DRENDO-1510 file (C-alpha; in Angstrom, 1 decimal, always signed):
<recs>
REC; n; res; u; v; w
REC; 1; MET; +85.1; -0.9; +203.4 .
REC; 2; GLY; +85.1; +1.4; +206.3 .
REC; 3; ASN; +86.9; +3.9; +208.3 .
REC; 4; SER; +90.2; +3.2; +210.1 .
REC; 5; GLY; +89.7; +1.2; +213.3 .
REC; 6; ALA; +86.3; -0.3; +212.2 .
REC; 7; GLY; +87.6; -3.9; +212.4 .
REC; 8; LYS; +88.1; -4.7; +208.7 .
REC; 9; THR; +91.5; -6.3; +209.2 .
REC; 10; HIS; +90.3; -8.2; +212.3 .
REC; 11; LEU; +87.3; -9.7; +210.3 .
REC; 12; ALA; +89.5; -10.6; +207.3 .
REC; 13; VAL; +92.1; -12.3; +209.5 .
REC; 14; ALA; +89.5; -14.1; +211.5 .
REC; 15; THR; +87.9; -15.4; +208.2 .
REC; 16; LEU; +91.3; -16.4; +206.9 .
REC; 17; LYS; +92.2; -18.2; +210.1 .
REC; 18; GLU; +88.9; -20.1; +210.1 .
REC; 19; LEU; +89.4; -21.2; +206.5 .
REC; 20; VAL; +93.0; -22.3; +207.2 .
REC; 21; GLU; +91.7; -24.3; +210.2 .
REC; 22; ARG; +89.3; -26.0; +207.9 .
REC; 23; GLY; +92.2; -27.1; +205.7 .
REC; 24; HIS; +92.4; -24.4; +203.1 .
REC; 25; GLY; +95.7; -22.8; +202.1 .
REC; 26; GLY; +95.8; -19.1; +203.0 .
REC; 27; TYR; +98.1; -16.0; +202.6 .
REC; 28; PHE; +97.9; -12.5; +204.2 .
REC; 29; CYS; +99.6; -9.5; +202.7 .
REC; 30; GLU; +99.4; -5.8; +203.4 .
REC; 31; TYR; +98.9; -3.9; +200.1 .
REC; 32; GLY; +101.6; -1.2; +200.7 .
REC; 33; LYS; +104.2; -3.6; +201.9 .
REC; 34; LEU; +103.6; -6.0; +199.0 .
REC; 35; LEU; +104.2; -3.2; +196.5 .
REC; 36; ARG; +107.3; -1.9; +198.4 .
REC; 37; ASP; +108.7; -5.5; +198.5 .
REC; 38; ILE; +108.1; -5.8; +194.7 .
REC; 39; GLN; +109.8; -2.5; +194.1 .
REC; 40; ALA; +112.8; -3.5; +196.3 .
REC; 41; SER; +113.2; -6.7; +194.2 .
REC; 42; TYR; +114.1; -4.5; +191.2 .
REC; 43; ASN; +117.3; -3.5; +193.0 .
REC; 44; PRO; +120.2; -5.5; +191.4 .
REC; 45; GLU; +121.5; -6.3; +194.9 .
REC; 46; SER; +118.2; -7.8; +196.0 .
REC; 47; GLU; +118.0; -11.5; +196.5 .
REC; 48; SER; +114.3; -11.7; +195.8 .
REC; 49; THR; +112.5; -11.4; +192.5 .
REC; 50; GLN; +109.1; -10.0; +191.6 .
REC; 51; MET; +107.8; -13.4; +190.7 .
REC; 52; ALA; +109.1; -14.9; +193.9 .
REC; 53; ILE; +107.2; -12.3; +195.9 .
REC; 54; LEU; +104.0; -12.7; +193.7 .
REC; 55; ASP; +104.0; -16.5; +193.6 .
REC; 56; PRO; +102.3; -17.1; +197.0 .
REC; 57; VAL; +99.9; -14.2; +196.3 .
REC; 58; LEU; +98.9; -15.6; +193.0 .
REC; 59; ARG; +98.7; -19.3; +194.1 .
REC; 60; ALA; +97.0; -19.0; +197.5 .
REC; 61; GLU; +93.6; -20.6; +197.7 .
REC; 62; VAL; +92.5; -17.9; +200.1 .
REC; 63; LEU; +94.2; -14.5; +199.9 .
REC; 64; VAL; +93.7; -11.5; +202.1 .
REC; 65; ILE; +95.0; -8.1; +200.8 .
REC; 66; ASP; +94.7; -5.6; +203.6 .
REC; 67; SER; +94.4; -1.8; +203.0 .
REC; 68; LEU; +93.7; -1.9; +199.2 .
REC; 69; GLY; +94.3; +1.5; +197.7 .
REC; 70; GLU; +96.7; +2.6; +200.4 .
REC; 71; ILE; +99.3; +3.5; +197.9 .
REC; 72; LYS; +98.6; +6.3; +195.5 .
REC; 73; PRO; +98.0; +4.9; +192.1 .
REC; 74; SER; +100.6; +5.0; +189.4 .
REC; 75; ILE; +100.6; +3.1; +186.1 .
REC; 76; TRP; +102.9; +0.5; +187.8 .
REC; 77; VAL; +100.7; +0.1; +190.9 .
REC; 78; LEU; +97.6; -0.3; +188.7 .
REC; 79; ASP; +99.4; -2.9; +186.6 .
REC; 80; ILE; +100.5; -4.9; +189.6 .
REC; 81; ILE; +97.1; -5.1; +191.3 .
REC; 82; GLY; +95.4; -5.7; +188.0 .
REC; 83; HIS; +97.9; -8.6; +187.3 .
REC; 84; ILE; +97.2; -10.1; +190.7 .
REC; 85; LEU; +93.4; -10.0; +190.5 .
REC; 86; ASN; +93.2; -10.9; +186.8 .
REC; 87; THR; +95.6; -13.9; +187.2 .
REC; 88; ARG; +93.7; -15.2; +190.2 .
REC; 89; TYR; +90.4; -14.8; +188.3 .
REC; 90; ALA; +91.8; -16.4; +185.1 .
REC; 91; ASP; +93.4; -19.4; +186.9 .
REC; 92; ALA; +90.2; -20.1; +188.9 .
REC; 93; SER; +88.1; -19.8; +185.7 .
REC; 94; ARG; +90.3; -21.9; +183.5 .
REC; 95; ASP; +90.5; -24.9; +185.9 .
REC; 96; LEU; +87.8; -25.1; +188.5 .
REC; 97; SER; +89.9; -27.4; +190.7 .
REC; 98; HIS; +92.1; -24.3; +191.4 .
REC; 99; ARG; +89.6; -22.5; +193.7 .
REC; 100; ARG; +90.5; -18.9; +194.6 .
REC; 101; CYS; +88.9; -16.6; +197.2 .
REC; 102; THR; +90.3; -13.1; +197.6 .
REC; 103; ILE; +89.3; -11.0; +200.6 .
REC; 104; LEU; +90.1; -7.3; +200.4 .
REC; 105; THR; +89.9; -4.6; +203.0 .
REC; 106; THR; +90.0; -0.9; +202.2 .
REC; 107; ASN; +89.4; +2.5; +203.8 .
REC; 108; PHE; +88.1; +3.9; +200.5 .
REC; 109; ILE; +84.4; +4.0; +199.7 .
REC; 110; ASP; +82.8; +3.1; +196.4 .
REC; 111; THR; +80.9; +6.4; +195.9 .
REC; 112; ALA; +82.2; +9.9; +196.4 .
REC; 113; GLY; +80.9; +12.2; +199.1 .
REC; 114; GLU; +81.0; +15.8; +198.2 .
REC; 115; LYS; +81.3; +18.8; +200.5 .
REC; 116; GLU; +80.5; +22.3; +199.4 .
REC; 117; ALA; +82.1; +25.4; +200.8 .
REC; 118; ARG; +82.3; +29.1; +199.9 .
REC; 119; LEU; +85.6; +31.0; +199.7 .
REC; 120; PRO; +85.8; +34.4; +201.3 .
REC; 121; ASN; +85.2; +35.9; +197.8 .
REC; 122; GLY; +81.9; +34.0; +197.6 .
REC; 123; ARG; +83.1; +31.5; +195.0 .
REC; 124; LEU; +81.6; +28.0; +195.6 .
REC; 125; ILE; +84.1; +25.1; +195.8 .
REC; 126; VAL; +83.3; +21.4; +195.9 .
REC; 127; ASN; +85.6; +18.9; +197.6 .
REC; 128; ARG; +85.1; +15.2; +196.7 .
REC; 129; GLU; +86.5; +12.3; +198.7 .
REC; 130; GLU; +88.6; +9.8; +196.9 .
REC; 131; THR; +86.9; +6.6; +196.0 .
REC; 132; LEU; +88.2; +3.1; +195.7 .
REC; 133; ALA; +88.1; +3.5; +191.9 .
REC; 134; ASP; +90.3; +6.6; +192.2 .
REC; 135; ARG; +92.9; +4.5; +194.1 .
REC; 136; ILE; +92.9; +1.3; +192.2 .
REC; 137; GLY; +91.6; +2.4; +188.8 .
REC; 138; ALA; +88.3; +2.0; +187.0 .
REC; 139; ARG; +89.4; -1.2; +185.2 .
REC; 140; VAL; +90.4; -3.0; +188.4 .
REC; 141; ARG; +87.3; -1.8; +190.2 .
REC; 142; SER; +85.2; -3.1; +187.3 .
REC; 143; ARG; +86.9; -6.5; +187.6 .
REC; 144; LEU; +86.2; -6.6; +191.3 .
REC; 145; MET; +82.5; -5.9; +190.7 .
REC; 146; LYS; +82.4; -8.6; +188.0 .
REC; 147; CYS; +83.9; -11.1; +190.4 .
REC; 148; ALA; +81.9; -10.3; +193.5 .
REC; 149; GLY; +78.7; -8.9; +192.0 .
REC; 150; ARG; +78.1; -6.6; +195.0 .
REC; 151; TRP; +79.6; -4.7; +197.8 .
REC; 152; ASN; +78.8; -5.6; +201.4 .
REC; 153; SER; +79.7; -2.5; +203.4 .
REC; 154; SER; +77.5; -3.6; +206.3 .
REC; 155; ARG; +80.1; -6.3; +207.1 .
REC; 156; LEU; +83.0; -3.8; +206.5 .
REC; 157; ILE; +84.7; -6.2; +204.2 .
REC; 158; PHE; +84.7; -6.8; +200.5 .
REC; 159; ALA; +85.1; -10.5; +199.6 .
REC; 160; VAL; +85.8; -11.3; +196.0 .
REC; 161; LYS; +84.7; -14.8; +195.1 .
REC; 162; CYS; +86.0; -15.3; +191.6 .
REC; 163; ALA; +84.8; -18.4; +189.7 .
REC; 164; ARG; +84.1; -20.5; +192.8 .
REC; 165; GLN; +83.6; -20.0; +196.5 .
REC; 166; VAL; +86.0; -21.8; +198.7 .
REC; 167; ALA; +84.2; -24.9; +199.7 .
REC; 168; PRO; +83.5; -25.7; +203.4 .
REC; 169; ALA; +85.7; -28.3; +205.0 .
REC; 170; PRO; +84.6; -31.9; +204.5 .
REC; 171; ARG; +82.8; -33.3; +207.5 .
REC; 172; ASP; +84.2; -36.4; +209.3 .
</recs>
């Protein structure tokens, strides 16, 4: 979590790169592009399918989803991100040999800041910043909290460790 330019993507990619170098399978996707690619797969002229696009996302041992919440939520968007996170969680929980680590970056905070202002007529208005829950839905946010247990905003990255942490590489 953090403002644009804070280094969230850099930290996430560096983490992914380190884990891949240690022998773990990894996959990086940008949230908005992933959703646009899935939408494009619905075109009858498209050569790709939704499942072909989602397969590496669902199966990756280490997954980075960059810019979570970038796309305004619709029921379809909430269903897709819910499906991704729930499937990864369920697969890892069902068979502990299928470890899953999901690293998410987002520009949206977990709690809303409010700013008060007065209109020229004296009426008070309150502006509230959008939260991550506003952008990914309360249900998906709840799943993330269940998986990770806590937010770590000081590192500007939110790592979801569902069922099992990715193990360190074996030592030679």
